[in-house]
N, CA, C, O and the ligand as a Tripos MOL2 file, in Angstrom:
@<TRIPOS>MOLECULE
protein
  233   231    59     0     0
PROTEIN
NO_CHARGES

@<TRIPOS>ATOM
      1 N           8.4670    5.4300   -2.1810 N.3       1 MET1
      2 CA          7.3670    5.1220   -1.4400 C.3       1 MET1
      3 C           6.4750    6.5430   -1.2390 C.2       1 MET1
      4 O           6.9790    7.5900   -0.8330 O.2       1 MET1
      5 N           5.3600    6.4150   -1.5240 N.am      2 ALA2
      6 CA          4.4850    7.6150   -1.3200 C.3       2 ALA2
      7 C           4.3170    7.9730    0.0480 C.2       2 ALA2
      8 O           4.3350    7.1590    0.9710 O.2       2 ALA2
      9 N           4.1430    9.2930    0.1780 N.am      3 ALA3
     10 CA          3.9480    9.7180    1.6680 C.3       3 ALA3
     11 C           2.6300    9.2230    2.1880 C.2       3 ALA3
     12 O           1.5540    9.5190    1.6710 O.2       3 ALA3
     13 N           2.7790    8.4240    3.2780 N.am      4 LEU4
     14 CA          1.7020    8.1090    3.8740 C.3       4 LEU4
     15 C           1.1450    9.1290    4.9070 C.2       4 LEU4
     16 O           1.7890   10.1370    5.1990 O.2       4 LEU4
     17 N          -0.0680    8.8460    5.4550 N.am      5 PHE5
     18 CA         -0.4330    9.8570    6.5620 C.3       5 PHE5
     19 C          -1.2980    9.0390    7.6150 C.2       5 PHE5
     20 O          -1.9480    8.0400    7.3070 O.2       5 PHE5
     21 N          -1.2330    9.5620    8.8500 N.am      6 ASP6
     22 CA         -1.8160    9.0360    9.8070 C.3       6 ASP6
     23 C          -3.3700    9.3140    9.7910 C.2       6 ASP6
     24 O          -3.8780   10.3900    9.4760 O.2       6 ASP6
     25 N          -4.0140    8.2260   10.1630 N.am      7 TRP7
     26 CA         -5.5700    8.3850   10.3440 C.3       7 TRP7
     27 C          -5.9220    7.9520   11.6800 C.2       7 TRP7
     28 O          -5.9860    6.7530   11.9540 O.2       7 TRP7
     29 N          -6.1580    8.8910   12.5500 N.am      8 VAL8
     30 CA         -6.3590    8.4950   13.8560 C.3       8 VAL8
     31 C          -7.8210    8.7900   14.3550 C.2       8 VAL8
     32 O          -8.3840    9.8790   14.2450 O.2       8 VAL8
     33 N          -8.3240    7.7070   14.8950 N.am      9 LYS9
     34 CA         -9.7810    7.7940   15.2220 C.3       9 LYS9
     35 C          -9.9330    8.4720   16.6630 C.2       9 LYS9
     36 O          -8.9680    8.7850   17.3600 O.2       9 LYS9
     37 N         -11.1930    8.6450   16.9950 N.am     10 LYS10
     38 CA        -11.3990    9.4800   18.2180 C.3      10 LYS10
     39 C         -10.9610    8.7490   19.4220 C.2      10 LYS10
     40 O         -10.6400    9.4020   20.4150 O.2      10 LYS10
     41 N         -10.9140    7.4590   19.4370 N.am     11 LEU11
     42 CA        -10.4900    6.6740   20.5780 C.3      11 LEU11
     43 C          -9.1160    6.3740   20.5860 C.2      11 LEU11
     44 O          -8.6620    5.6320   21.4570 O.2      11 LEU11
     45 N          -8.2380    6.9820   19.5110 N.am     12 GLY12
     46 CA         -6.8140    6.6100   19.5090 C.3      12 GLY12
     47 C          -6.5180    5.6150   18.6270 C.2      12 GLY12
     48 O          -5.3080    5.4020   18.5530 O.2      12 GLY12
     49 N          -7.2040    4.9280   17.9290 N.am     13 GLN13
     50 CA         -6.9310    3.9530   16.9860 C.3      13 GLN13
     51 C          -6.0160    4.5780   15.7240 C.2      13 GLN13
     52 O          -6.4660    5.4150   14.9410 O.2      13 GLN13
     53 N          -4.8910    4.1270   15.6710 N.am     14 TRP14
     54 CA         -4.0330    4.7210   14.8290 C.3      14 TRP14
     55 C          -3.7270    3.8650   13.5770 C.2      14 TRP14
     56 O          -2.9570    2.9050   13.5450 O.2      14 TRP14
     57 N          -4.4360    4.3530   12.5740 N.am     15 HIS15
     58 CA         -4.3160    3.6610   11.1840 C.3      15 HIS15
     59 C          -3.3570    4.5590   10.3040 C.2      15 HIS15
     60 O          -3.0240    5.6940   10.6470 O.2      15 HIS15
     61 N          -2.9610    3.9690    9.1850 N.am     16 ILE16
     62 CA         -2.3440    4.4240    8.1390 C.3      16 ILE16
     63 C          -3.0380    4.4950    6.8540 C.2      16 ILE16
     64 O          -3.6020    3.4730    6.4630 O.2      16 ILE16
     65 N          -3.0790    5.5730    6.1300 N.am     17 ALA17
     66 CA         -3.6170    5.6060    4.9000 C.3      17 ALA17
     67 C          -2.6730    6.0180    3.7770 C.2      17 ALA17
     68 O          -1.7200    6.7720    3.9730 O.2      17 ALA17
     69 N          -2.9700    5.5060    2.6210 N.am     18 ASP18
     70 CA         -2.2430    6.0660    1.2890 C.3      18 ASP18
     71 C          -2.8650    7.2550    0.8310 C.2      18 ASP18
     72 O          -4.0900    7.3690    0.8890 O.2      18 ASP18
     73 N          -2.1620    8.1190    0.3970 N.am     19 PRO19
     74 CA         -2.8470    9.4000   -0.2810 C.3      19 PRO19
     75 C          -3.8040    8.9540   -1.5390 C.2      19 PRO19
     76 O          -3.5330    8.0360   -2.3140 O.2      19 PRO19
     77 N          -4.7900    9.6500   -1.5830 N.am     20 GLY20
     78 CA         -5.8060    9.4240   -2.6680 C.3      20 GLY20
     79 C          -6.5940    8.2590   -2.5200 C.2      20 GLY20
     80 O          -7.3150    7.9670   -3.4740 O.2      20 GLY20
     81 N          -6.6050    7.4630   -1.4210 N.am     21 GLN21
     82 CA         -7.4730    6.4260   -1.0620 C.3      21 GLN21
     83 C          -8.5940    6.7950   -0.1580 C.2      21 GLN21
     84 O          -8.4650    7.7320    0.6300 O.2      21 GLN21
     85 N          -9.6320    6.1350   -0.2330 N.am     22 SER22
     86 CA        -10.7360    6.4320    0.5710 C.3      22 SER22
     87 C         -10.8580    5.5200    1.7920 C.2      22 SER22
     88 O         -11.8150    5.6690    2.5520 O.2      22 SER22
     89 N          -9.9640    4.6130    2.0060 N.am     23 GLU23
     90 CA         -9.7920    3.7280    3.1170 C.3      23 GLU23
     91 C          -8.5010    3.5940    3.7180 C.2      23 GLU23
     92 O          -7.5220    3.9160    3.0450 O.2      23 GLU23
     93 N          -8.3380    3.1370    4.9670 N.am     24 THR24
     94 CA         -6.9670    3.0590    5.5010 C.3      24 THR24
     95 C          -6.4700    1.6970    4.9940 C.2      24 THR24
     96 O          -7.1990    0.9580    4.3330 O.2      24 THR24
     97 N          -5.2520    1.3980    5.3120 N.am     25 ARG25
     98 CA         -4.6440    0.2750    4.7790 C.3      25 ARG25
     99 C          -5.3050   -0.8700    5.2200 C.2      25 ARG25
    100 O          -5.2510   -1.8550    4.4840 O.2      25 ARG25
    101 N          -5.9550   -0.9470    6.3320 N.am     26 CYS26
    102 CA         -6.5710   -2.3040    6.8390 C.3      26 CYS26
    103 C          -8.1030   -2.1740    6.3470 C.2      26 CYS26
    104 O          -8.9250   -3.0190    6.7000 O.2      26 CYS26
    105 N          -8.4150   -1.2200    5.6190 N.am     27 GLY27
    106 CA         -9.8080   -1.2850    4.8060 C.3      27 GLY27
    107 C         -10.8400   -0.6500    5.5860 C.2      27 GLY27
    108 O         -12.0020   -0.8520    5.2330 O.2      27 GLY27
    109 N         -10.6030    0.1210    6.6380 N.am     28 ALA28
    110 CA        -11.4870    0.8210    7.4200 C.3      28 ALA28
    111 C         -11.8150    2.2080    6.5940 C.2      28 ALA28
    112 O         -10.8980    2.9170    6.1790 O.2      28 ALA28
    113 N         -13.1020    2.5100    6.4060 N.am     29 PRO29
    114 CA        -13.3400    3.6910    5.7620 C.3      29 PRO29
    115 C         -13.1030    4.9470    6.5610 C.2      29 PRO29
    116 O         -13.3620    5.0560    7.7590 O.2      29 PRO29
    117 N         -12.6370    5.7970    5.8640 N.am     30 MET30
    118 CA        -12.0690    7.0910    6.6390 C.3      30 MET30
    119 C         -13.2870    8.0160    6.8360 C.2      30 MET30
    120 O         -13.4170    9.0400    6.1660 O.2      30 MET30
    121 N         -14.1510    7.6390    7.7490 N.am     31 LEU31
    122 CA        -15.3100    8.4810    8.2020 C.3      31 LEU31
    123 C         -15.1200    9.3310    9.2810 C.2      31 LEU31
    124 O         -14.2360    9.0740   10.0980 O.2      31 LEU31
    125 N         -15.8200   10.2970    9.3950 N.am     32 GLY32
    126 CA        -15.5620   11.2620   10.6240 C.3      32 GLY32
    127 C         -14.3690   12.0890   10.4690 C.2      32 GLY32
    128 O         -13.9020   12.3820    9.3680 O.2      32 GLY32
    129 N         -13.8650   12.4730   11.6290 N.am     33 ASN33
    130 CA        -12.6790   13.3190   11.7030 C.3      33 ASN33
    131 C         -11.3750   12.5140   11.9780 C.2      33 ASN33
    132 O         -11.3550   11.4770   12.6410 O.2      33 ASN33
    133 N         -10.3930   13.0370   11.4580 N.am     34 ASN34
    134 CA         -9.0650   12.5870   11.6590 C.3      34 ASN34
    135 C          -8.5220   13.2690   13.0040 C.2      34 ASN34
    136 O          -8.4590   14.4950   13.0950 O.2      34 ASN34
    137 N          -8.1530   12.4530   13.9940 N.am     35 TYR35
    138 CA         -7.6630   13.1150   15.2510 C.3      35 TYR35
    139 C          -6.2220   13.1560   15.3410 C.2      35 TYR35
    140 O          -5.6700   13.4110   16.4120 O.2      35 TYR35
    141 N          -5.5300   12.9020   14.1970 N.am     36 ALA36
    142 CA         -3.9310   12.9920   14.3330 C.3      36 ALA36
    143 C          -3.3630   14.1700   14.8630 C.2      36 ALA36
    144 O          -2.2970   14.1350   15.4770 O.2      36 ALA36
    145 N          -4.0450   15.2860   14.6560 N.am     37 ARG37
    146 CA         -3.4480   16.4380   15.1540 C.3      37 ARG37
    147 C          -3.9750   16.7820   16.6360 C.2      37 ARG37
    148 O          -3.6230   17.8030   17.2260 O.2      37 ARG37
    149 N          -4.7870   15.8960   17.1360 N.am     38 HIS38
    150 CA         -5.2610   16.1340   18.4680 C.3      38 HIS38
    151 C          -4.8750   15.2500   19.4240 C.2      38 HIS38
    152 O          -4.8420   15.6020   20.6030 O.2      38 HIS38
    153 N          -4.5320   13.9850   19.0310 N.am     39 ILE39
    154 CA         -4.1280   12.9430   19.9780 C.3      39 ILE39
    155 C          -2.6330   12.6740   19.7920 C.2      39 ILE39
    156 O          -2.2020   12.3020   18.7000 O.2      39 ILE39
    157 N          -1.8670   12.8530   20.8150 N.am     40 PRO40
    158 CA         -0.4490   12.6280   20.7080 C.3      40 PRO40
    159 C          -0.0880   11.0790   20.3980 C.2      40 PRO40
    160 O          -0.8330   10.1650   20.7520 O.2      40 PRO40
    161 N           0.9110   10.9090   19.8260 N.am     41 GLU41
    162 CA          1.4070    9.5200   19.5110 C.3      41 GLU41
    163 C           1.4300    8.5430   20.7860 C.2      41 GLU41
    164 O           1.0870    7.3630   20.7160 O.2      41 GLU41
    165 N           1.8510    9.1410   21.8980 N.am     42 ALA42
    166 CA          1.9100    8.3730   23.1150 C.3      42 ALA42
    167 C           0.5460    7.8570   23.5050 C.2      42 ALA42
    168 O           0.4150    6.8470   24.1960 O.2      42 ALA42
    169 N          -0.4740    8.5720   23.0470 N.am     43 ASP43
    170 CA         -1.8460    8.2200   23.4710 C.3      43 ASP43
    171 C          -2.7370    7.3500   22.3420 C.2      43 ASP43
    172 O          -3.9260    7.0410   22.4220 O.2      43 ASP43
    173 N          -1.8250    7.0690   21.3150 N.am     44 ARG44
    174 CA         -2.4940    6.3140   20.2940 C.3      44 ARG44
    175 C          -2.2960    4.8260   20.3810 C.2      44 ARG44
    176 O          -1.3510    4.3930   21.0400 O.2      44 ARG44
    177 N          -3.0690    4.0670   19.8030 N.am     45 ARG45
    178 CA         -2.7860    2.5750   19.5670 C.3      45 ARG45
    179 C          -2.7380    2.2150   18.2950 C.2      45 ARG45
    180 O          -3.7000    2.4560   17.5660 O.2      45 ARG45
    181 N          -1.6680    1.6130   17.8430 N.am     46 LYS46
    182 CA         -1.4700    1.2690   16.5790 C.3      46 LYS46
    183 C          -2.3670    0.1150   16.0630 C.2      46 LYS46
    184 O          -2.5170   -0.9320   16.6930 O.2      46 LYS46
    185 N          -2.9260    0.3710   14.9230 N.am     47 CYS47
    186 CA         -3.6620   -0.7400   14.3650 C.3      47 CYS47
    187 C          -2.6880   -1.8140   13.7750 C.2      47 CYS47
    188 O          -1.8490   -1.5810   12.9050 O.2      47 CYS47
    189 N          -2.9280   -3.0760   14.3950 N.am     48 PRO48
    190 CA         -1.9650   -4.0610   13.8130 C.3      48 PRO48
    191 C          -1.9320   -4.4010   12.4290 C.2      48 PRO48
    192 O          -0.9030   -4.7320   11.8400 O.2      48 PRO48
    193 N          -3.0800   -4.3170   11.9050 N.am     49 GLN49
    194 CA         -3.2020   -4.5520   10.4620 C.3      49 GLN49
    195 C          -2.5990   -3.4520    9.6060 C.2      49 GLN49
    196 O          -2.0070   -3.8000    8.5840 O.2      49 GLN49
    197 N          -2.6880   -2.0810    9.9290 N.am     50 CYS50
    198 CA         -2.0930   -1.1730    9.2380 C.3      50 CYS50
    199 C          -0.6440   -1.1130    9.3530 C.2      50 CYS50
    200 O           0.0980   -0.7860    8.4260 O.2      50 CYS50
    201 N          -0.2120   -1.4870   10.6890 N.am     51 TRP51
    202 CA          1.1620   -1.3780   10.9410 C.3      51 TRP51
    203 C           1.9070   -2.8120   10.9730 C.2      51 TRP51
    204 O           3.0730   -2.9390   11.3450 O.2      51 TRP51
    205 N           1.1300   -3.8180   10.5590 N.am     52 GLY52
    206 CA          1.8700   -5.0540   10.4550 C.3      52 GLY52
    207 C           2.4520   -5.6730   11.6530 C.2      52 GLY52
    208 O           3.3760   -6.4760   11.5270 O.2      52 GLY52
    209 N           1.9820   -5.3610   12.8050 N.am     53 THR53
    210 CA          2.6270   -5.7630   14.0760 C.3      53 THR53
    211 C           2.0410   -7.0090   14.7660 C.2      53 THR53
    212 O           2.4840   -7.4450   15.8290 O.2      53 THR53
    213 N           0.9960   -7.5590   14.0750 N.am     54 GLY54
    214 CA          0.4430   -8.7700   14.7610 C.3      54 GLY54
    215 C          -1.0980   -8.9220   14.5920 C.2      54 GLY54
    216 O          -1.7500   -7.9980   14.1070 O.2      54 GLY54
    217 N          -1.6260   -9.9760   14.9520 N.am     55 PRO55
    218 CA         -3.0060  -10.2870   14.7380 C.3      55 PRO55
    219 C          -4.0040   -9.6010   15.7580 C.2      55 PRO55
    220 O          -5.2210   -9.7520   15.6530 O.2      55 PRO55
    221 N          -3.4370   -8.8640   16.7170 N.am     56 ASP56
    222 CA         -4.2680   -8.3280   17.7600 C.3      56 ASP56
    223 C          -5.4630   -7.5310   17.1640 C.2      56 ASP56
    224 O          -5.2990   -6.8460   16.1550 O.2      56 ASP56
    225 N          -6.4670   -7.6060   17.6880 N.am     57 ARG57
    226 CA         -7.6520   -6.8520   17.3400 C.3      57 ARG57
    227 C          -7.8840   -5.5730   18.2710 C.2      57 ARG57
    228 O          -7.6780   -5.5490   19.4840 O.2      57 ARG57
    229 N          -8.3000   -4.6260   17.5690 N.am     58 ILE58
    230 CA         -8.6860   -3.3170   18.3770 C.3      58 ILE58
    231 C          -9.9970   -3.4820   18.9770 C.2      58 ILE58
    232 O         -10.4860   -2.5750   19.6510 O.2      58 ILE58
    233 ZN         -6.0120    0.0370   10.3870 Zn       59 ZN59
@<TRIPOS>BOND
     1     1     2 1
     2     2     3 1
     3     3     4 2
     4     3     5 am
     5     5     6 1
     6     6     7 1
     7     7     8 2
     8     7     9 am
     9     9    10 1
    10    10    11 1
    11    11    12 2
    12    11    13 am
    13    13    14 1
    14    14    15 1
    15    15    16 2
    16    15    17 am
    17    17    18 1
    18    18    19 1
    19    19    20 2
    20    19    21 am
    21    21    22 1
    22    22    23 1
    23    23    24 2
    24    23    25 am
    25    25    26 1
    26    26    27 1
    27    27    28 2
    28    27    29 am
    29    29    30 1
    30    30    31 1
    31    31    32 2
    32    31    33 am
    33    33    34 1
    34    34    35 1
    35    35    36 2
    36    35    37 am
    37    37    38 1
    38    38    39 1
    39    39    40 2
    40    39    41 am
    41    41    42 1
    42    42    43 1
    43    43    44 2
    44    43    45 am
    45    45    46 1
    46    46    47 1
    47    47    48 2
    48    47    49 am
    49    49    50 1
    50    50    51 1
    51    51    52 2
    52    51    53 am
    53    53    54 1
    54    54    55 1
    55    55    56 2
    56    55    57 am
    57    57    58 1
    58    58    59 1
    59    59    60 2
    60    59    61 am
    61    61    62 1
    62    62    63 1
    63    63    64 2
    64    63    65 am
    65    65    66 1
    66    66    67 1
    67    67    68 2
    68    67    69 am
    69    69    70 1
    70    70    71 1
    71    71    72 2
    72    71    73 am
    73    73    74 1
    74    74    75 1
    75    75    76 2
    76    75    77 am
    77    77    78 1
    78    78    79 1
    79    79    80 2
    80    79    81 am
    81    81    82 1
    82    82    83 1
    83    83    84 2
    84    83    85 am
    85    85    86 1
    86    86    87 1
    87    87    88 2
    88    87    89 am
    89    89    90 1
    90    90    91 1
    91    91    92 2
    92    91    93 am
    93    93    94 1
    94    94    95 1
    95    95    96 2
    96    95    97 am
    97    97    98 1
    98    98    99 1
    99    99   100 2
   100    99   101 am
   101   101   102 1
   102   102   103 1
   103   103   104 2
   104   103   105 am
   105   105   106 1
   106   106   107 1
   107   107   108 2
   108   107   109 am
   109   109   110 1
   110   110   111 1
   111   111   112 2
   112   111   113 am
   113   113   114 1
   114   114   115 1
   115   115   116 2
   116   115   117 am
   117   117   118 1
   118   118   119 1
   119   119   120 2
   120   119   121 am
   121   121   122 1
   122   122   123 1
   123   123   124 2
   124   123   125 am
   125   125   126 1
   126   126   127 1
   127   127   128 2
   128   127   129 am
   129   129   130 1
   130   130   131 1
   131   131   132 2
   132   131   133 am
   133   133   134 1
   134   134   135 1
   135   135   136 2
   136   135   137 am
   137   137   138 1
   138   138   139 1
   139   139   140 2
   140   139   141 am
   141   141   142 1
   142   142   143 1
   143   143   144 2
   144   143   145 am
   145   145   146 1
   146   146   147 1
   147   147   148 2
   148   147   149 am
   149   149   150 1
   150   150   151 1
   151   151   152 2
   152   151   153 am
   153   153   154 1
   154   154   155 1
   155   155   156 2
   156   155   157 am
   157   157   158 1
   158   158   159 1
   159   159   160 2
   160   159   161 am
   161   161   162 1
   162   162   163 1
   163   163   164 2
   164   163   165 am
   165   165   166 1
   166   166   167 1
   167   167   168 2
   168   167   169 am
   169   169   170 1
   170   170   171 1
   171   171   172 2
   172   171   173 am
   173   173   174 1
   174   174   175 1
   175   175   176 2
   176   175   177 am
   177   177   178 1
   178   178   179 1
   179   179   180 2
   180   179   181 am
   181   181   182 1
   182   182   183 1
   183   183   184 2
   184   183   185 am
   185   185   186 1
   186   186   187 1
   187   187   188 2
   188   187   189 am
   189   189   190 1
   190   190   191 1
   191   191   192 2
   192   191   193 am
   193   193   194 1
   194   194   195 1
   195   195   196 2
   196   195   197 am
   197   197   198 1
   198   198   199 1
   199   199   200 2
   200   199   201 am
   201   201   202 1
   202   202   203 1
   203   203   204 2
   204   203   205 am
   205   205   206 1
   206   206   207 1
   207   207   208 2
   208   207   209 am
   209   209   210 1
   210   210   211 1
   211   211   212 2
   212   211   213 am
   213   213   214 1
   214   214   215 1
   215   215   216 2
   216   215   217 am
   217   217   218 1
   218   218   219 1
   219   219   220 2
   220   219   221 am
   221   221   222 1
   222   222   223 1
   223   223   224 2
   224   223   225 am
   225   225   226 1
   226   226   227 1
   227   227   228 2
   228   227   229 am
   229   229   230 1
   230   230   231 1
   231   231   232 2
@<TRIPOS>SUBSTRUCTURE
     1 MET1         2 RESIDUE 1 A MET
     2 ALA2         6 RESIDUE 1 A ALA
     3 ALA3        10 RESIDUE 1 A ALA
     4 LEU4        14 RESIDUE 1 A LEU
     5 PHE5        18 RESIDUE 1 A PHE
     6 ASP6        22 RESIDUE 1 A ASP
     7 TRP7        26 RESIDUE 1 A TRP
     8 VAL8        30 RESIDUE 1 A VAL
     9 LYS9        34 RESIDUE 1 A LYS
    10 LYS10       38 RESIDUE 1 A LYS
    11 LEU11       42 RESIDUE 1 A LEU
    12 GLY12       46 RESIDUE 1 A GLY
    13 GLN13       50 RESIDUE 1 A GLN
    14 TRP14       54 RESIDUE 1 A TRP
    15 HIS15       58 RESIDUE 1 A HIS
    16 ILE16       62 RESIDUE 1 A ILE
    17 ALA17       66 RESIDUE 1 A ALA
    18 ASP18       70 RESIDUE 1 A ASP
    19 PRO19       74 RESIDUE 1 A PRO
    20 GLY20       78 RESIDUE 1 A GLY
    21 GLN21       82 RESIDUE 1 A GLN
    22 SER22       86 RESIDUE 1 A SER
    23 GLU23       90 RESIDUE 1 A GLU
    24 THR24       94 RESIDUE 1 A THR
    25 ARG25       98 RESIDUE 1 A ARG
    26 CYS26      102 RESIDUE 1 A CYS
    27 GLY27      106 RESIDUE 1 A GLY
    28 ALA28      110 RESIDUE 1 A ALA
    29 PRO29      114 RESIDUE 1 A PRO
    30 MET30      118 RESIDUE 1 A MET
    31 LEU31      122 RESIDUE 1 A LEU
    32 GLY32      126 RESIDUE 1 A GLY
    33 ASN33      130 RESIDUE 1 A ASN
    34 ASN34      134 RESIDUE 1 A ASN
    35 TYR35      138 RESIDUE 1 A TYR
    36 ALA36      142 RESIDUE 1 A ALA
    37 ARG37      146 RESIDUE 1 A ARG
    38 HIS38      150 RESIDUE 1 A HIS
    39 ILE39      154 RESIDUE 1 A ILE
    40 PRO40      158 RESIDUE 1 A PRO
    41 GLU41      162 RESIDUE 1 A GLU
    42 ALA42      166 RESIDUE 1 A ALA
    43 ASP43      170 RESIDUE 1 A ASP
    44 ARG44      174 RESIDUE 1 A ARG
    45 ARG45      178 RESIDUE 1 A ARG
    46 LYS46      182 RESIDUE 1 A LYS
    47 CYS47      186 RESIDUE 1 A CYS
    48 PRO48      190 RESIDUE 1 A PRO
    49 GLN49      194 RESIDUE 1 A GLN
    50 CYS50      198 RESIDUE 1 A CYS
    51 TRP51      202 RESIDUE 1 A TRP
    52 GLY52      206 RESIDUE 1 A GLY
    53 THR53      210 RESIDUE 1 A THR
    54 GLY54      214 RESIDUE 1 A GLY
    55 PRO55      218 RESIDUE 1 A PRO
    56 ASP56      222 RESIDUE 1 A ASP
    57 ARG57      226 RESIDUE 1 A ARG
    58 ILE58      230 RESIDUE 1 A ILE
    59 ZN59       233 GROUP 0 **** ****
């Protein structure tokens, strides 16, 4: 399994991306800044599509 990395948007939406891709796993373009280093995990909200946790929408 390749190393994944977190892609966190400004409002805390927590996506997952595969290295070398230009989109997150849910297909969101990785535009702007990655806030993974600025927003602690406790303040993030997992993207259900990236994390496979359910049909909830962000
Ligand atoms: Zn996502």
